[in-house]
C-alpha positions as CSV (number, residue, x, y, z in Angstrom):
1,M,27.0,22.8,80.8
2,A,29.6,24.8,82.6
3,E,31.3,27.2,79.8
4,K,34.8,26.0,78.9
5,S,37.9,28.8,79.5
6,S,40.1,26.8,78.1
7,L,40.8,23.6,75.8
8,G,42.7,20.5,76.0
9,E,45.3,19.8,73.3
10,F,43.4,17.3,71.5
11,E,40.1,19.0,71.5
12,H,42.3,22.0,70.8
13,H,43.6,19.9,67.5
14,V,39.5,18.9,66.6
15,L,38.5,22.4,66.7
16,L,41.4,23.5,64.1
17,A,40.9,20.3,62.2
18,T,37.4,21.5,62.1
19,L,37.9,25.0,61.2
20,R,40.5,24.1,58.9
21,L,37.8,21.1,57.0
22,G,35.6,24.2,56.6
23,A,31.6,22.6,55.1
24,N,33.8,19.3,55.0
25,A,34.0,18.3,58.5
26,Y,32.7,14.9,59.7
27,T,34.3,12.9,62.2
28,T,36.3,10.9,59.3
29,S,37.6,13.9,57.6
30,I,38.6,15.4,61.1
31,L,40.5,11.8,61.8
32,T,41.8,12.0,58.6
33,E,43.0,16.0,59.1
34,L,44.7,15.2,62.1
35,E,46.6,12.2,61.5
36,E,48.3,14.1,58.0
37,R,48.8,17.5,59.7
38,T,50.4,16.0,63.4
39,N,51.8,12.5,62.1
40,R,49.8,10.2,65.0
41,E,47.2,7.9,64.6
42,V,44.1,8.7,66.0
43,S,41.5,7.1,66.9
44,A,38.1,7.4,65.6
45,A,36.4,7.0,69.4
46,A,38.4,9.5,70.6
47,V,37.3,12.1,68.1
48,F,33.7,11.3,68.4
49,I,34.0,11.6,71.6
50,A,35.4,15.1,71.7
51,L,33.0,16.5,69.4
52,R,30.0,15.3,71.8
53,R,31.9,17.5,74.8
54,L,32.8,20.2,72.6
55,E,29.4,20.0,71.4
56,A,28.0,19.8,74.9
57,A,30.0,23.0,75.7
58,G,28.8,24.7,72.9
59,L,31.7,25.2,71.3
60,V,30.7,23.2,67.6
61,R,26.9,22.5,66.5
62,S,25.7,19.5,64.2
63,R,23.7,18.8,61.6
64,L,22.8,15.3,60.2
65,R,22.8,15.6,56.7
66,T,21.4,12.3,54.5
67,A,23.1,11.0,52.2
68,T,20.5,12.1,49.3
69,E,21.6,15.9,50.8
70,R,25.4,15.2,49.5
71,N,24.9,12.4,47.1
72,E,26.5,10.4,49.5
73,R,26.0,6.3,50.4
74,R,24.9,7.2,53.9
75,E,24.3,10.0,56.4
76,R,26.6,11.8,58.2
77,R,26.7,14.3,61.1
78,Y,28.8,17.5,60.0
79,V,30.2,19.7,62.4
80,R,31.0,23.2,62.5
81,V,32.5,25.7,65.2
82,T,30.1,28.1,66.9
83,P,31.2,31.5,67.9
84,P,32.2,30.5,71.0
85,G,34.4,27.8,69.3
86,L,36.0,30.4,67.8
87,K,36.5,32.7,70.5
88,L,38.2,30.1,72.8
89,V,40.8,29.1,69.8
90,R,41.3,32.8,68.9
91,E,42.6,32.8,73.0
92,A,44.0,29.9,73.2
93,H,46.4,30.9,70.5
94,W,46.8,34.5,72.1
95,R,48.1,32.5,75.1
96,L,50.6,30.1,73.5
97,M,52.0,32.8,71.5
98,Q,52.8,34.6,74.4
99,L,54.1,31.3,75.9
100,W,56.5,31.7,72.9
101,N,57.4,34.8,71.9
102,G,61.1,35.1,72.2
103,L,61.8,31.8,73.1
104,N,64.3,30.8,70.6
105,V,63.8,27.1,70.9
106,V,67.0,26.2,68.1
107,T,69.7,28.1,70.6
108,A,68.0,27.2,74.0
109,E,69.9,24.9,75.9
110,R,68.3,21.9,77.8
């Protein structure tokens, strides 16, 4: 797949939630993190699809862990952000900060 140079909003959110969760990032934990942080309902299918797209682009890597590895009831696919994924998140952050720089939303007229 061609190298991604930018992120969609939801992909950006999924990457940030994955980074925030660290070693505990899997579809359901990412979904819960997104719902709690954004105060929006998120579908498990949307998270799953975003993770597959991000993995195909090399921005996350997944690993299936058996239930016995983590003393759980079933196996789960855990994900982590790759160095290219982290680089893209940092670039997206920088771009957003450049747009926000000097913008005072509180006093801006509509």
